[in-house]
A tleap script that builds the chain and sets N, CA, C and O, in Angstrom:
source leaprc.protein.ff14SB
mol = sequence {
  NMET PRO ARG LYS THR LEU PRO ASP ASP ASP
  PRO ARG ARG GLN LEU ALA GLN LEU GLU ARG
  ASN ILE VAL GLN THR ASP LEU LEU ILE SER
  ARG GLN ILE ALA ARG ILE GLU LEU THR ALA
  GLU LYS GLY ASP ASP THR THR LYS ALA LYS
  GLY VAL LEU TYR GLY LEU ARG MET VAL CYS
  GLU TYR TRP TYR ALA GLN LYS GLU ILE LEU
  LEU ALA PRO ARG GLU HIE CGLU
}
set mol.1.N position { 41.219 3.917 -30.779 }
set mol.1.CA position { 40.672 4.638 -30.367 }
set mol.1.C position { 40.657 4.662 -29.014 }
set mol.1.O position { 40.534 3.479 -28.696 }
set mol.2.N position { 40.724 5.493 -27.776 }
set mol.2.CA position { 40.593 5.319 -26.152 }
set mol.2.C position { 39.161 4.699 -26.070 }
set mol.2.O position { 38.190 4.765 -26.823 }
set mol.3.N position { 39.370 4.123 -24.972 }
set mol.3.CA position { 37.978 4.037 -24.383 }
set mol.3.C position { 37.434 4.817 -23.755 }
set mol.3.O position { 38.193 5.316 -22.925 }
set mol.4.N position { 36.313 5.251 -23.723 }
set mol.4.CA position { 35.794 6.304 -22.532 }
set mol.4.C position { 35.506 6.142 -21.473 }
set mol.4.O position { 34.448 5.519 -21.553 }
set mol.5.N position { 35.796 6.320 -20.188 }
set mol.5.CA position { 35.642 6.042 -19.006 }
set mol.5.C position { 34.710 6.609 -18.214 }
set mol.5.O position { 34.426 7.678 -18.755 }
set mol.6.N position { 33.943 6.447 -17.014 }
set mol.6.CA position { 32.770 7.160 -16.338 }
set mol.6.C position { 34.079 7.625 -15.114 }
set mol.6.O position { 35.196 7.116 -15.024 }
set mol.7.N position { 33.605 8.529 -14.427 }
set mol.7.CA position { 34.802 9.617 -13.343 }
set mol.7.C position { 34.248 8.376 -12.430 }
set mol.7.O position { 33.368 7.574 -12.746 }
set mol.8.N position { 34.857 8.422 -11.443 }
set mol.8.CA position { 34.542 7.337 -10.123 }
set mol.8.C position { 33.501 7.605 -9.322 }
set mol.8.O position { 32.902 6.763 -8.653 }
set mol.9.N position { 33.179 9.188 -9.389 }
set mol.9.CA position { 31.764 9.144 -8.513 }
set mol.9.C position { 30.640 8.861 -9.178 }
set mol.9.O position { 29.528 8.992 -8.667 }
set mol.10.N position { 30.847 8.435 -10.410 }
set mol.10.CA position { 29.369 8.276 -11.310 }
set mol.10.C position { 28.792 7.020 -10.617 }
set mol.10.O position { 29.330 5.950 -10.331 }
set mol.11.N position { 27.563 7.465 -10.439 }
set mol.11.CA position { 26.912 6.327 -9.585 }
set mol.11.C position { 26.302 5.407 -10.460 }
set mol.11.O position { 25.237 4.981 -10.014 }
set mol.12.N position { 26.681 4.891 -11.732 }
set mol.12.CA position { 26.497 3.628 -12.344 }
set mol.12.C position { 28.005 3.101 -12.592 }
set mol.12.O position { 28.078 1.949 -13.019 }
set mol.13.N position { 28.883 3.604 -12.438 }
set mol.13.CA position { 30.065 2.885 -12.094 }
set mol.13.C position { 30.270 2.450 -10.489 }
set mol.13.O position { 30.931 1.433 -10.276 }
set mol.14.N position { 29.629 3.317 -9.171 }
set mol.14.CA position { 29.793 2.958 -8.311 }
set mol.14.C position { 29.095 1.554 -7.812 }
set mol.14.O position { 29.526 0.731 -7.004 }
set mol.15.N position { 27.269 1.562 -8.940 }
set mol.15.CA position { 26.361 0.571 -8.632 }
set mol.15.C position { 27.333 -0.648 -9.268 }
set mol.15.O position { 27.134 -1.767 -8.796 }
set mol.16.N position { 28.370 -0.514 -10.306 }
set mol.16.CA position { 28.531 -1.604 -11.020 }
set mol.16.C position { 29.771 -2.037 -10.023 }
set mol.16.O position { 29.953 -3.233 -10.247 }
set mol.17.N position { 30.641 -1.616 -9.085 }
set mol.17.CA position { 31.269 -2.030 -8.357 }
set mol.17.C position { 30.527 -2.649 -7.081 }
set mol.17.O position { 30.989 -3.626 -6.493 }
set mol.18.N position { 29.831 -2.274 -6.854 }
set mol.18.CA position { 28.969 -2.594 -5.237 }
set mol.18.C position { 28.687 -3.988 -5.616 }
set mol.18.O position { 28.900 -4.904 -4.821 }
set mol.19.N position { 28.026 -4.270 -7.277 }
set mol.19.CA position { 27.193 -5.038 -7.807 }
set mol.19.C position { 28.672 -6.646 -8.054 }
set mol.19.O position { 28.305 -7.783 -8.353 }
set mol.20.N position { 30.022 -6.319 -7.858 }
set mol.20.CA position { 30.989 -6.917 -8.219 }
set mol.20.C position { 31.433 -7.231 -6.856 }
set mol.20.O position { 31.927 -8.355 -6.782 }
set mol.21.N position { 31.404 -6.585 -5.776 }
set mol.21.CA position { 31.407 -6.992 -4.611 }
set mol.21.C position { 30.526 -7.584 -3.746 }
set mol.21.O position { 30.855 -7.844 -2.588 }
set mol.22.N position { 29.401 -7.833 -4.205 }
set mol.22.CA position { 28.635 -8.762 -3.467 }
set mol.22.C position { 28.978 -9.947 -4.194 }
set mol.22.O position { 29.079 -10.961 -3.503 }
set mol.23.N position { 29.189 -10.065 -5.469 }
set mol.23.CA position { 29.201 -11.003 -6.260 }
set mol.23.C position { 30.684 -11.932 -5.393 }
set mol.23.O position { 30.818 -13.076 -4.960 }
set mol.24.N position { 31.238 -11.177 -5.436 }
set mol.24.CA position { 32.628 -11.726 -4.713 }
set mol.24.C position { 32.236 -12.075 -3.508 }
set mol.24.O position { 32.144 -13.269 -3.222 }
set mol.25.N position { 31.921 -11.028 -2.550 }
set mol.25.CA position { 31.694 -11.755 -0.897 }
set mol.25.C position { 30.763 -12.899 -1.401 }
set mol.25.O position { 31.451 -13.914 -1.507 }
set mol.26.N position { 29.633 -13.104 -1.709 }
set mol.26.CA position { 28.969 -14.152 -2.040 }
set mol.26.C position { 29.719 -15.569 -2.400 }
set mol.26.O position { 29.478 -16.588 -1.752 }
set mol.27.N position { 30.603 -15.542 -3.438 }
set mol.27.CA position { 31.495 -16.403 -3.514 }
set mol.27.C position { 32.230 -16.935 -2.019 }
set mol.27.O position { 32.362 -18.124 -1.728 }
set mol.28.N position { 32.576 -16.030 -1.341 }
set mol.28.CA position { 33.539 -16.091 -0.256 }
set mol.28.C position { 32.630 -16.728 0.876 }
set mol.28.O position { 33.114 -17.474 1.727 }
set mol.29.N position { 31.446 -16.433 0.844 }
set mol.29.CA position { 30.197 -16.856 1.446 }
set mol.29.C position { 30.498 -18.201 1.330 }
set mol.29.O position { 31.172 -18.800 2.168 }
set mol.30.N position { 29.790 -18.973 -0.185 }
set mol.30.CA position { 29.894 -20.093 -0.442 }
set mol.30.C position { 30.843 -20.988 0.149 }
set mol.30.O position { 30.529 -22.005 0.768 }
set mol.31.N position { 32.291 -20.490 -0.103 }
set mol.31.CA position { 33.321 -21.419 0.202 }
set mol.31.C position { 33.681 -21.187 1.827 }
set mol.31.O position { 34.432 -21.975 2.402 }
set mol.32.N position { 33.317 -20.487 2.248 }
set mol.32.CA position { 33.520 -20.658 3.678 }
set mol.32.C position { 32.355 -21.606 4.392 }
set mol.32.O position { 32.616 -22.246 5.411 }
set mol.33.N position { 31.061 -21.637 3.769 }
set mol.33.CA position { 30.016 -22.580 4.277 }
set mol.33.C position { 30.803 -24.182 3.626 }
set mol.33.O position { 30.597 -25.248 4.205 }
set mol.34.N position { 31.435 -24.111 2.732 }
set mol.34.CA position { 31.724 -25.706 2.465 }
set mol.34.C position { 32.740 -25.764 3.319 }
set mol.34.O position { 32.876 -26.872 3.838 }
set mol.35.N position { 33.556 -24.885 3.665 }
set mol.35.CA position { 34.926 -25.130 4.649 }
set mol.35.C position { 34.530 -25.618 5.844 }
set mol.35.O position { 35.251 -26.379 6.490 }
set mol.36.N position { 33.172 -25.169 6.310 }
set mol.36.CA position { 32.634 -25.493 7.727 }
set mol.36.C position { 32.123 -26.734 7.579 }
set mol.36.O position { 32.350 -27.536 8.485 }
set mol.37.N position { 31.412 -27.119 6.537 }
set mol.37.CA position { 31.252 -28.421 6.277 }
set mol.37.C position { 32.018 -29.702 6.493 }
set mol.37.O position { 31.761 -30.609 7.285 }
set mol.38.N position { 32.993 -29.598 5.645 }
set mol.38.CA position { 34.341 -30.311 5.933 }
set mol.38.C position { 35.013 -30.338 7.151 }
set mol.38.O position { 35.634 -31.250 7.698 }
set mol.39.N position { 34.782 -29.153 7.499 }
set mol.39.CA position { 35.757 -29.188 9.082 }
set mol.39.C position { 35.050 -29.819 10.260 }
set mol.39.O position { 35.602 -30.247 11.273 }
set mol.40.N position { 33.305 -29.823 9.904 }
set mol.40.CA position { 32.521 -30.490 11.073 }
set mol.40.C position { 32.570 -32.002 10.582 }
set mol.40.O position { 32.557 -32.858 11.467 }
set mol.41.N position { 32.623 -32.402 9.288 }
set mol.41.CA position { 32.604 -33.946 8.786 }
set mol.41.C position { 33.846 -34.547 9.528 }
set mol.41.O position { 33.733 -35.606 10.146 }
set mol.42.N position { 35.332 -33.691 9.447 }
set mol.42.CA position { 36.113 -34.391 10.256 }
set mol.42.C position { 35.925 -34.612 11.630 }
set mol.42.O position { 36.376 -35.587 12.232 }
set mol.43.N position { 35.129 -33.529 12.223 }
set mol.43.CA position { 34.982 -33.675 13.598 }
set mol.43.C position { 35.719 -32.727 14.629 }
set mol.43.O position { 35.759 -32.785 15.858 }
set mol.44.N position { 36.431 -31.615 13.519 }
set mol.44.CA position { 37.143 -30.450 14.246 }
set mol.44.C position { 36.043 -29.136 14.426 }
set mol.44.O position { 34.922 -29.091 13.919 }
set mol.45.N position { 36.539 -28.314 15.098 }
set mol.45.CA position { 35.844 -27.408 16.050 }
set mol.45.C position { 35.538 -26.362 14.842 }
set mol.45.O position { 36.473 -25.758 14.315 }
set mol.46.N position { 34.415 -26.205 14.492 }
set mol.46.CA position { 33.974 -24.778 13.548 }
set mol.46.C position { 33.699 -23.652 13.964 }
set mol.46.O position { 32.874 -22.953 13.375 }
set mol.47.N position { 34.381 -23.216 15.150 }
set mol.47.CA position { 33.871 -21.911 16.135 }
set mol.47.C position { 34.612 -21.325 15.263 }
set mol.47.O position { 33.711 -21.043 14.473 }
set mol.48.N position { 35.937 -20.748 14.580 }
set mol.48.CA position { 36.557 -19.729 13.926 }
set mol.48.C position { 35.827 -19.986 12.679 }
set mol.48.O position { 35.617 -18.891 12.158 }
set mol.49.N position { 35.504 -20.621 12.201 }
set mol.49.CA position { 35.390 -20.853 10.552 }
set mol.49.C position { 33.485 -20.034 10.882 }
set mol.49.O position { 33.002 -19.096 10.249 }
set mol.50.N position { 33.153 -20.424 11.462 }
set mol.50.CA position { 31.711 -19.742 11.557 }
set mol.50.C position { 31.678 -18.349 12.152 }
set mol.50.O position { 30.636 -17.694 12.153 }
set mol.51.N position { 32.819 -17.893 12.660 }
set mol.51.CA position { 33.073 -16.513 12.884 }
set mol.51.C position { 33.579 -15.723 11.722 }
set mol.51.O position { 33.445 -14.499 11.722 }
set mol.52.N position { 34.047 -16.232 10.917 }
set mol.52.CA position { 34.618 -15.913 9.380 }
set mol.52.C position { 33.639 -15.720 8.701 }
set mol.52.O position { 33.575 -14.785 7.904 }
set mol.53.N position { 32.401 -16.837 8.952 }
set mol.53.CA position { 31.094 -16.814 7.825 }
set mol.53.C position { 30.216 -15.517 8.290 }
set mol.53.O position { 29.667 -14.795 7.458 }
set mol.54.N position { 30.109 -15.218 10.148 }
set mol.54.CA position { 29.543 -14.537 10.368 }
set mol.54.C position { 30.042 -12.964 9.779 }
set mol.54.O position { 29.308 -12.087 9.324 }
set mol.55.N position { 31.275 -12.941 9.924 }
set mol.55.CA position { 31.856 -11.383 9.645 }
set mol.55.C position { 31.389 -11.255 7.893 }
set mol.55.O position { 30.707 -10.320 7.473 }
set mol.56.N position { 31.872 -12.306 7.082 }
set mol.56.CA position { 31.452 -12.021 5.655 }
set mol.56.C position { 29.998 -11.524 5.504 }
set mol.56.O position { 29.606 -10.555 4.855 }
set mol.57.N position { 29.235 -12.456 6.295 }
set mol.57.CA position { 27.872 -11.988 6.053 }
set mol.57.C position { 27.586 -10.479 6.274 }
set mol.57.O position { 26.849 -9.786 5.572 }
set mol.58.N position { 28.213 -10.125 7.249 }
set mol.58.CA position { 27.904 -8.739 7.608 }
set mol.58.C position { 28.849 -7.558 6.836 }
set mol.58.O position { 28.824 -6.376 7.177 }
set mol.59.N position { 29.667 -8.080 5.761 }
set mol.59.CA position { 30.059 -7.403 4.677 }
set mol.59.C position { 29.339 -7.163 3.864 }
set mol.59.O position { 29.232 -6.016 3.431 }
set mol.60.N position { 28.354 -8.564 3.238 }
set mol.60.CA position { 27.507 -8.665 2.341 }
set mol.60.C position { 26.270 -7.348 2.579 }
set mol.60.O position { 25.818 -6.547 1.760 }
set mol.61.N position { 25.952 -7.546 4.159 }
set mol.61.CA position { 24.999 -6.882 4.144 }
set mol.61.C position { 25.282 -5.042 4.402 }
set mol.61.O position { 24.373 -4.215 4.332 }
set mol.62.N position { 26.475 -4.771 4.646 }
set mol.62.CA position { 26.952 -3.316 4.345 }
set mol.62.C position { 26.791 -3.299 2.466 }
set mol.62.O position { 25.907 -2.616 1.948 }
set mol.63.N position { 27.592 -3.986 1.768 }
set mol.63.CA position { 27.592 -3.891 0.252 }
set mol.63.C position { 25.653 -3.697 -0.224 }
set mol.63.O position { 25.247 -2.618 -0.655 }
set mol.64.N position { 24.724 -4.879 -0.043 }
set mol.64.CA position { 23.444 -4.303 0.156 }
set mol.64.C position { 22.921 -2.931 0.683 }
set mol.64.O position { 22.209 -2.102 0.117 }
set mol.65.N position { 23.454 -2.926 1.873 }
set mol.65.CA position { 23.007 -1.515 2.317 }
set mol.65.C position { 23.485 -0.439 1.342 }
set mol.65.O position { 22.692 0.326 0.793 }
set mol.66.N position { 24.742 -0.403 1.155 }
set mol.66.CA position { 25.339 0.612 -0.086 }
set mol.66.C position { 24.581 0.726 -0.914 }
set mol.66.O position { 23.924 1.766 -0.976 }
set mol.67.N position { 24.409 -0.261 -1.808 }
set mol.67.CA position { 23.323 -0.227 -3.027 }
set mol.67.C position { 22.330 0.324 -2.925 }
set mol.67.O position { 21.847 1.019 -3.820 }
set mol.68.N position { 21.687 0.076 -1.529 }
set mol.68.CA position { 20.192 0.489 -1.541 }
set mol.68.C position { 20.368 2.131 -1.444 }
set mol.68.O position { 19.663 2.865 -2.136 }
set mol.69.N position { 21.299 2.619 -0.592 }
set mol.69.CA position { 21.628 4.121 -0.684 }
set mol.69.C position { 21.766 4.599 -1.903 }
set mol.69.O position { 21.078 5.523 -2.337 }
set mol.70.N position { 22.487 4.124 -2.423 }
set mol.70.CA position { 23.016 4.462 -4.108 }
set mol.70.C position { 21.785 4.668 -5.051 }
set mol.70.O position { 21.684 5.567 -5.886 }
set mol.71.N position { 20.791 3.612 -4.764 }
set mol.71.CA position { 19.879 3.590 -5.637 }
set mol.71.C position { 18.347 4.107 -5.175 }
set mol.71.O position { 17.237 3.869 -5.650 }
set mol.72.N position { 18.858 5.054 -3.846 }
set mol.72.CA position { 17.486 5.556 -3.527 }
set mol.72.C position { 17.380 7.074 -3.938 }
set mol.72.O position { 18.286 7.875 -4.164 }
set mol.73.N position { 15.624 7.286 -3.978 }
set mol.73.CA position { 15.866 8.317 -4.471 }
set mol.73.C position { 16.351 9.665 -4.019 }
set mol.73.O position { 15.971 9.862 -2.865 }
set mol.74.N position { 16.865 10.401 -4.374 }
set mol.74.CA position { 17.777 12.047 -4.268 }
set mol.74.C position { 16.841 13.031 -4.012 }
set mol.74.O position { 16.304 13.545 -4.994 }
set mol.75.N position { 16.493 13.449 -2.781 }
set mol.75.CA position { 15.499 14.665 -2.542 }
set mol.75.C position { 16.073 15.383 -3.079 }
set mol.75.O position { 15.682 15.408 -4.246 }
set mol.76.N position { 17.118 16.282 -2.842 }
set mol.76.CA position { 17.615 17.780 -3.215 }
set mol.76.C position { 18.619 17.692 -4.470 }
set mol.76.O position { 19.746 18.178 -4.554 }
set mol.77.N position { 17.990 17.030 -5.309 }
set mol.77.CA position { 18.914 17.126 -6.814 }
set mol.77.C position { 17.911 17.671 -7.554 }
set mol.77.O position { 18.093 17.934 -8.743 }
savepdb mol mol.pdb
quit
């Protein structure tokens, strides 16, 4: 029997995707922090790695903002 799927614009589907994005980005942030620590231990320059970490944190903030928007009560519905 075919599985029922939600339309792409369904808020539950969008929320689930945002949650996956947040989890994946958090994982990338953790890996980047470990990379920075290893690089620092070796005495190498961490400037670029910290720039990447900053970018990942901005992406994560974006996902959280999108989630907040999706969960906000809608006045005109």
